[in-house]
C-alpha positions as CSV (number, residue, x, y, z in Angstrom):
1,M,-32.1,41.5,-42.4
2,K,-29.1,43.2,-40.7
3,R,-29.3,40.6,-38.0
4,R,-29.4,37.8,-40.5
5,I,-26.3,39.2,-42.3
6,A,-24.5,39.7,-39.1
7,S,-25.2,36.0,-38.2
8,W,-23.7,34.9,-41.6
9,E,-20.6,37.1,-41.1
10,N,-20.0,35.7,-37.6
11,G,-20.4,32.2,-38.8
12,H,-23.4,31.5,-36.6
13,S,-25.5,30.5,-39.6
14,I,-25.2,30.1,-43.4
15,P,-27.4,31.5,-46.2
16,D,-30.2,29.1,-47.0
17,E,-31.4,27.9,-50.4
18,F,-33.2,31.2,-51.0
19,Y,-30.6,33.7,-49.9
20,G,-27.5,31.7,-50.9
21,P,-28.0,32.1,-54.7
22,L,-28.9,35.8,-54.3
23,I,-25.6,36.4,-52.4
24,C,-23.6,34.5,-55.0
25,E,-25.2,36.6,-57.8
26,A,-24.6,39.8,-55.9
27,L,-21.0,39.1,-55.3
28,G,-20.3,37.5,-58.6
29,V,-19.0,34.2,-57.1
30,S,-20.1,30.6,-57.0
31,A,-21.6,28.7,-54.0
32,A,-18.4,26.7,-53.8
33,E,-16.3,29.8,-53.4
34,L,-18.4,30.8,-50.4
35,G,-18.2,27.3,-49.0
36,L,-22.0,26.8,-49.3
37,N,-22.0,23.0,-49.2
38,H,-25.8,22.7,-49.3
39,L,-25.7,24.3,-52.8
40,A,-23.1,21.9,-54.2
41,G,-25.2,21.0,-57.2
42,Q,-24.6,24.4,-58.7
43,D,-20.9,24.0,-59.0
44,A,-20.3,20.9,-61.0
45,R,-17.8,22.8,-63.1
46,L,-15.5,23.1,-60.1
47,L,-15.6,19.4,-59.4
48,D,-14.8,18.5,-63.0
49,A,-11.0,18.5,-63.3
50,H,-10.0,19.6,-66.8
51,Y,-7.0,21.2,-68.4
52,P,-7.8,24.9,-68.9
53,P,-7.8,25.9,-72.6
54,T,-6.6,29.5,-72.1
55,P,-4.7,31.5,-69.5
56,E,-7.8,33.4,-68.6
57,D,-9.6,30.1,-67.9
58,A,-6.7,29.0,-65.7
59,F,-6.9,32.3,-63.7
60,R,-10.6,31.8,-63.1
61,A,-10.3,28.1,-62.3
62,V,-7.4,28.4,-59.8
63,G,-9.0,31.5,-58.2
64,M,-12.2,29.5,-57.7
65,L,-10.2,26.6,-56.2
66,W,-8.4,28.9,-53.8
67,R,-11.6,30.5,-52.6
68,A,-13.6,27.3,-52.3
69,D,-10.7,25.6,-50.4
70,L,-10.3,28.6,-48.1
71,N,-14.0,28.5,-47.3
72,G,-14.0,24.7,-46.6
73,Y,-16.2,23.6,-49.5
74,E,-16.6,19.9,-48.6
75,P,-17.5,18.4,-52.0
76,L,-14.2,19.7,-53.3
77,I,-12.0,19.0,-50.2
78,L,-13.4,15.5,-49.9
79,S,-13.3,14.7,-53.6
80,E,-11.3,11.9,-55.1
81,A,-8.7,12.1,-57.8
82,Q,-10.1,11.5,-61.3
83,L,-8.1,8.9,-63.3
84,P,-8.8,10.3,-66.8
85,T,-7.4,13.7,-65.6
86,W,-3.9,12.4,-65.4
87,N,-3.9,11.1,-69.0
88,E,-5.6,14.3,-70.3
89,A,-3.1,16.6,-68.5
90,S,0.0,14.8,-69.9
91,L,-1.4,14.6,-73.4
92,R,-2.7,18.2,-73.5
93,W,0.6,19.5,-72.2
94,L,2.8,17.4,-74.5
95,V,0.9,18.6,-77.7
96,A,0.3,22.1,-76.5
97,P,1.2,25.0,-78.9
98,E,3.4,27.8,-77.9
99,P,2.8,29.5,-74.5
100,S,-0.3,31.7,-74.5
101,F,-0.7,35.2,-73.0
102,P,-3.8,36.8,-71.7
103,S,-5.6,38.7,-74.5
104,R,-6.6,41.6,-72.2
105,P,-4.3,41.7,-69.1
106,G,-5.0,44.5,-66.7
107,S,-8.7,44.2,-65.9
108,D,-8.0,44.8,-62.2
109,N,-5.7,47.8,-62.8
110,V,-3.0,46.4,-60.4
111,Q,0.4,47.3,-61.7
112,V,2.7,44.2,-61.4
113,G,6.5,44.3,-61.6
114,L,9.3,41.9,-61.1
115,A,9.5,43.0,-57.4
116,D,6.0,41.6,-56.9
117,V,7.0,38.3,-58.5
118,A,10.1,38.1,-56.2
119,M,7.8,38.7,-53.2
120,V,5.5,35.8,-54.2
121,K,8.5,33.6,-54.7
122,S,10.1,34.5,-51.3
123,T,6.8,34.0,-49.5
124,A,6.2,30.6,-51.1
125,D,9.7,29.6,-50.1
126,V,8.9,30.2,-46.5
127,F,5.8,28.2,-46.7
128,A,7.8,25.4,-48.4
129,Q,10.1,25.3,-45.4
130,F,7.1,24.9,-43.1
131,D,5.8,22.1,-45.2
132,D,9.1,20.3,-45.1
133,R,9.5,20.7,-41.4
134,F,6.0,20.3,-40.1
135,G,4.0,18.5,-42.8
136,G,1.4,19.7,-45.3
137,E,-1.4,20.0,-42.8
138,H,0.4,22.6,-40.7
139,A,0.1,25.7,-42.7
140,R,-1.9,24.6,-45.8
141,Q,-4.8,27.0,-45.1
142,A,-2.3,29.9,-44.7
143,V,-0.8,29.1,-48.1
144,V,-4.2,29.0,-49.7
145,Q,-5.3,32.3,-48.0
146,Y,-2.1,34.0,-49.3
147,L,-2.7,32.8,-52.8
148,S,-6.4,33.7,-52.8
149,R,-6.1,37.2,-51.3
150,D,-2.6,38.4,-52.3
151,V,-1.7,36.5,-55.4
152,A,-4.9,36.2,-57.3
153,P,-5.2,40.0,-58.0
154,L,-1.7,39.9,-59.6
155,L,-2.8,37.4,-62.2
156,T,-5.5,39.8,-63.5
157,G,-3.3,42.9,-63.1
158,T,-1.3,44.9,-65.6
159,Y,2.1,43.6,-66.7
160,T,4.4,43.3,-69.6
161,E,4.8,40.0,-71.3
162,G,8.2,39.4,-69.6
163,V,6.8,40.1,-66.2
164,G,3.7,38.0,-67.0
165,R,5.7,35.0,-67.9
166,A,7.8,35.2,-64.7
167,L,4.6,35.7,-62.7
168,F,2.8,32.7,-64.2
169,S,5.9,30.5,-63.5
170,T,6.2,31.7,-59.9
171,V,2.5,31.3,-59.2
172,A,2.6,27.8,-60.8
173,E,5.4,26.9,-58.4
174,A,3.3,28.2,-55.4
175,T,0.2,26.4,-56.6
176,L,2.3,23.2,-57.0
177,L,3.2,23.7,-53.3
178,A,-0.5,24.0,-52.4
179,G,-1.0,20.8,-54.4
180,W,1.8,18.9,-52.5
181,M,0.4,20.1,-49.1
182,S,-3.1,19.0,-50.1
183,Y,-1.7,15.7,-51.2
184,D,0.1,15.3,-47.9
185,A,-3.2,16.0,-46.2
186,C,-4.7,13.3,-48.4
187,H,-7.2,15.7,-50.0
188,H,-6.5,13.9,-53.2
189,G,-9.1,15.4,-55.6
190,L,-8.1,18.9,-54.5
191,A,-4.4,18.2,-54.8
192,Q,-5.0,16.9,-58.3
193,R,-6.8,20.0,-59.3
194,Y,-4.0,22.2,-57.9
195,F,-1.4,20.2,-59.9
196,L,-3.5,20.6,-63.0
197,Q,-3.8,24.4,-62.7
198,A,-0.1,24.6,-61.9
199,L,0.7,22.8,-65.1
200,R,-1.3,25.2,-67.2
201,L,0.3,28.2,-65.5
202,A,3.8,26.7,-66.0
203,Q,2.9,26.2,-69.7
204,D,2.0,29.9,-70.1
205,G,5.0,30.9,-68.1
206,D,7.1,29.0,-70.7
207,D,8.7,27.0,-67.9
208,R,8.9,23.5,-69.3
209,R,11.2,22.3,-66.6
210,L,8.7,23.2,-63.9
211,A,5.9,21.7,-65.9
212,G,7.9,18.4,-66.0
213,S,8.3,18.5,-62.3
214,I,4.5,19.0,-61.9
215,L,3.9,15.9,-64.0
216,S,6.4,14.1,-61.7
217,A,4.3,15.2,-58.7
218,M,1.2,13.9,-60.4
219,S,3.1,10.6,-60.9
220,H,4.0,10.5,-57.2
221,Q,0.3,10.9,-56.3
222,A,-0.9,8.4,-58.8
223,T,1.4,5.7,-57.4
224,F,0.3,6.5,-53.9
225,L,-3.3,6.0,-54.9
226,G,-2.6,2.7,-56.7
227,N,-2.9,3.9,-60.3
228,F,0.5,2.6,-61.4
229,I,0.2,2.5,-65.1
230,E,-0.9,6.2,-65.1
231,A,1.9,7.0,-62.8
232,A,4.5,5.5,-65.1
233,T,3.0,7.3,-68.1
234,L,3.1,10.7,-66.3
235,A,6.8,10.2,-65.5
236,R,7.6,9.3,-69.1
237,A,5.6,12.2,-70.3
238,A,7.6,14.5,-68.1
239,R,10.9,13.1,-69.4
240,M,9.8,13.3,-73.0
241,G,8.3,16.8,-72.7
242,I,11.4,18.5,-71.4
243,S,14.0,16.5,-73.2
244,R,15.4,19.6,-75.0
245,V,15.8,21.6,-71.7
246,A,16.2,18.8,-69.2
247,T,18.8,18.8,-66.4
248,P,20.4,15.7,-65.0
249,T,18.6,16.1,-61.6
250,L,15.2,16.4,-63.3
251,M,15.8,13.4,-65.4
252,A,16.9,11.5,-62.3
253,Q,13.7,12.4,-60.6
254,F,11.6,11.4,-63.5
255,H,13.3,8.0,-63.8
256,A,12.9,7.5,-60.1
257,M,9.2,8.2,-60.3
258,E,8.8,5.7,-63.1
259,A,10.7,3.2,-61.1
260,R,8.4,3.7,-58.1
261,A,5.4,3.0,-60.3
262,L,7.0,0.0,-62.0
263,A,7.9,-1.5,-58.7
264,R,4.3,-1.5,-57.7
265,T,3.3,-3.3,-60.9
266,G,5.8,-6.1,-60.0
267,D,8.0,-5.4,-63.0
268,T,11.3,-5.8,-61.2
269,R,13.6,-5.7,-64.3
270,A,12.1,-2.5,-65.6
271,C,12.2,-1.0,-62.2
272,E,15.9,-1.7,-61.8
273,L,16.6,-0.3,-65.3
274,A,14.8,2.9,-64.4
275,L,16.7,3.2,-61.1
276,A,20.0,2.7,-63.0
277,E,19.1,5.5,-65.3
278,A,18.3,7.7,-62.4
279,T,21.6,7.0,-60.7
280,K,23.5,7.6,-64.0
281,A,21.7,11.0,-64.5
282,L,22.3,12.2,-60.9
283,E,26.0,11.4,-61.1
284,S,26.4,13.8,-64.0
285,R,24.6,16.7,-62.4
286,N,26.1,20.2,-62.1
287,S,24.3,21.9,-59.2
288,G,25.0,25.4,-60.6
289,E,22.9,24.6,-63.7
290,E,19.9,23.1,-61.8
291,P,16.7,25.0,-61.0
292,E,16.8,26.0,-57.3
293,W,13.6,24.1,-56.5
294,I,15.0,20.7,-57.6
295,T,18.3,20.8,-55.7
296,Y,16.8,18.9,-52.8
297,F,16.8,15.8,-55.0
298,D,20.2,14.4,-54.1
299,E,21.8,11.0,-53.3
300,A,19.8,10.7,-50.1
301,E,16.5,11.3,-51.9
302,L,17.4,8.8,-54.7
303,A,18.3,6.3,-52.0
304,A,14.9,6.8,-50.4
305,E,13.2,6.2,-53.8
306,A,15.2,3.0,-54.3
307,A,14.3,1.8,-50.8
308,H,10.6,2.2,-51.6
309,C,11.2,0.3,-54.9
310,F,13.0,-2.7,-53.4
311,R,10.6,-2.9,-50.5
312,D,7.7,-3.0,-53.0
313,V,9.3,-5.8,-55.1
314,N,9.9,-7.8,-51.9
315,R,13.7,-7.4,-51.8
316,A,13.8,-6.5,-48.2
317,R,17.6,-6.7,-47.7
318,Q,18.2,-4.3,-50.6
319,A,15.5,-2.0,-49.3
320,V,17.3,-1.9,-45.9
321,G,20.6,-1.0,-47.5
322,H,19.2,1.9,-49.5
323,A,17.0,3.2,-46.7
324,Q,20.0,3.4,-44.4
325,N,21.6,5.8,-46.9
326,A,18.4,7.9,-47.3
327,M,18.6,10.0,-44.1
328,S,19.5,13.5,-45.0
329,G,19.2,15.0,-41.6
330,S,17.8,18.2,-43.1
331,H,14.3,17.2,-44.4
332,V,12.2,16.1,-41.5
333,R,9.3,14.6,-43.4
334,S,11.5,12.9,-46.0
335,D,13.6,11.4,-43.2
336,F,10.4,10.2,-41.6
337,F,9.3,8.4,-44.8
338,A,12.8,6.9,-45.2
339,T,12.9,5.7,-41.6
340,M,9.5,4.1,-41.9
341,V,10.5,2.3,-45.1
342,L,13.6,1.0,-43.3
343,A,11.4,-0.2,-40.4
344,D,9.0,-1.9,-42.8
345,A,11.8,-3.5,-44.7
346,H,13.3,-4.9,-41.4
347,A,9.8,-6.3,-40.5
348,R,9.4,-8.0,-43.9
349,A,12.9,-9.4,-43.6
350,G,11.9,-11.0,-40.3
351,E,14.0,-8.6,-38.2
352,V,11.3,-7.6,-35.8
353,E,13.4,-6.1,-33.0
354,E,15.3,-3.9,-35.5
355,A,12.0,-2.9,-37.1
356,C,10.5,-1.8,-33.8
357,Q,13.6,0.1,-32.8
358,V,13.7,2.0,-36.1
359,A,10.0,2.7,-36.1
360,M,10.2,4.2,-32.6
361,G,12.9,6.5,-33.9
362,A,10.5,7.5,-36.7
363,L,7.7,8.2,-34.2
364,D,10.0,10.5,-32.2
365,L,11.0,12.2,-35.4
366,G,7.4,12.6,-36.5
367,E,6.1,14.2,-33.3
368,Q,6.1,17.6,-35.0
369,L,4.6,16.4,-38.3
370,K,0.9,17.0,-39.3
371,S,0.7,14.7,-42.3
372,S,-1.9,12.2,-43.3
373,R,0.6,10.6,-45.6
374,C,2.8,9.9,-42.6
375,V,-0.1,8.3,-40.9
376,S,-0.6,6.0,-44.0
377,Y,3.0,4.9,-43.7
378,L,2.5,4.0,-40.1
379,A,-0.8,2.1,-40.9
380,E,1.1,0.1,-43.4
381,F,3.8,-0.7,-40.9
382,R,1.2,-1.8,-38.4
383,Q,0.0,-4.4,-40.9
384,S,3.6,-5.6,-41.5
385,L,4.1,-5.9,-37.7
386,A,0.9,-7.8,-37.3
387,A,2.1,-10.2,-40.0
388,A,5.4,-10.7,-38.1
389,G,3.5,-12.3,-35.2
390,D,3.4,-11.6,-31.4
391,S,6.6,-11.2,-29.5
392,A,8.0,-9.3,-26.5
393,A,9.6,-6.8,-28.8
394,V,6.3,-6.1,-30.5
395,R,4.4,-5.8,-27.2
396,D,7.0,-3.4,-25.8
397,F,6.8,-1.3,-29.0
398,H,3.1,-1.1,-28.9
399,A,3.1,0.0,-25.3
400,Q,5.6,2.8,-26.1
401,A,4.0,3.8,-29.4
402,E,0.6,4.3,-27.9
403,E,1.9,7.6,-26.4
404,H,2.5,9.0,-29.9
405,R,-0.2,11.0,-31.8
406,L,0.6,9.6,-35.2
407,W,0.5,6.0,-34.0
408,A,-3.0,6.5,-32.6
409,A,-4.1,8.0,-35.9
410,A,-2.7,5.1,-37.8
411,A,-4.7,2.7,-35.6
412,G,-7.8,4.5,-36.6
413,Q,-6.9,4.3,-40.3
414,V,-6.3,0.6,-40.1
415,A,-9.6,0.1,-38.3
416,Q,-11.4,1.8,-41.3
């Protein structure tokens, strides 16, 4: 038996159908949390994405997610986003009662203070910088490991209500980051579940601004996945839900997310109205009154959103103009997306040489990025380039692009 256990610990084998359930029972965890893919049928509750009814349910659910993700539980990592979940989340949050508080905090006897909360915040900020610079797939597992092993015990520790609220809000922000990184890696079902748990934690942290931003992230993902009506609804719910405490930058982001969704439905007029509202809101902002985590949303970010919108409603020249104003020079992945939208808009406008030149710049910029979403942008550009026809510029571009990792990955995605 010792030899068998050593084999499991070293990763040379996994517990079978007999030993697996016994180990789960002994450790008090699920098969998913141990990454036992062959026992997937036992963990349907993990794969059902629902808004947790209580803080304790949220602690359990997010803890299970972190452990299952960390151990590579394939049914979760390969799962798809569930459309009803977006509608349920926005409605449940909008009609939620006052923030709840755990009925019996302190089960793990870990004393938690504001210094611990600040430490979680600072650590998550460092990971956010990695995400921005290298893409969500670079340090995603490191984030999840930190949350699972260092942060989870804090949630079930001992703290005052004031500390608890601050803790929930900070962990919600860190879980939102895990959701964004999972989304960037195109683990869409997993990302949706992280967003969902972050929303509940933000609710109990009495942080409605952050909760609105989480709904905005859900809207972003829903648009990417082609669920445009749901995406617009999520953006509107975010705007409605924080109207009493909204800041101009947040409102600008919510209007921009609505515009992105409306553009994909083909409603050009409504899209333009939403973009106009976003511009108006951003012009009235006071940076000193904005949450630190939303200050990245500036004129360059809004220009990037507008470029996406005008590209999607087939106004290529307007898309080019906005994309040219979308380069911040400080956010690598965002600049990559904006550059690819510019390249795509040039291609759709029939300016093939410009499109190829801009796309090559994006490939150089993206050399350090590990992001499946970046690959999706390149796959989309490959299709636009194919529609533009064969030319010397296109052939030269293909010859140079083949040397880039992301371009090769995009070729594989198109082939699928």
